[in-house]
N, C-alpha and C positions, 0 to 999 in steps of 0.2 A: 852471134849475127842472123837473124832470121830472114828468110827469102820470101816472105808472105806476109804483109802486116795483118791481114784477116785471121790468121791462125797463129796468134802469138802463145809461147809457153806460159809468158805471165805479163801482167801490165807493165810498161817501160823498156820491154824489148826493144832494141835497135832491129830495124828493118830496111833492107835493100830492096824497096820496092816503091815505084818501078826501077828498073835497073837503072843507075847513073849512065848517062849518054842517050837513052832512050826517054827519058823523064825528064826532071828540070836539070838544067845545063850546071846549076853550082852542086849538084849532088856529089859529082866526082871531086870536086874541088874540096869540099867537106870530108870525104873519105880519105883523101889525099894528106889533107891537114890532121886528121886523127892518127892516121899510120905514122906520119912524122914525128907527132908529140909522143906516140908509143915507143917509138925506137930511139930515141933521143939517148946520148950518153951510153951507147952500146946495148941498151935494152932490147929485148926481143918482145915481139907483139905477136900472138897467136891468137886467131878468130876460129870459132867452131861456127861453120856454115851450118843451119839448122832448119828444120820445118817440124812445128810440134804434131801436126796432123791432126789426128784423133783424140790425140792426149792433151790438146789444149782446153783449159778448164772452161766452165760454162760461163763464168764471170767475166771471161775474155771474149768469148764468141758463143754465138748461140748455134752457130752451124759449123761444127769441125769438119775438116776435109781430110781424107786419107786416101790411099791406093785402093781401098776396096768400098763396096757399096753397101757392107754389112754394118748395121747400125752396132755402136757401142754403148748406146744409152738405154 
């Protein structure tokens, strides 16, 4: 679960951006439905909250962002 749609780890990643509640109102309802579907019949759903940062490949973003101003390219 990516937190910034501008720096994905790969195409197709799901991003919570903008945060539900601040952005589109149906966003939180969609996340709840996803959580309910993933936990049916006693299943566990574990999401890793992530930010690819400077590891985001060039074909995903031309301007990766990270905590440091040091260029990695």
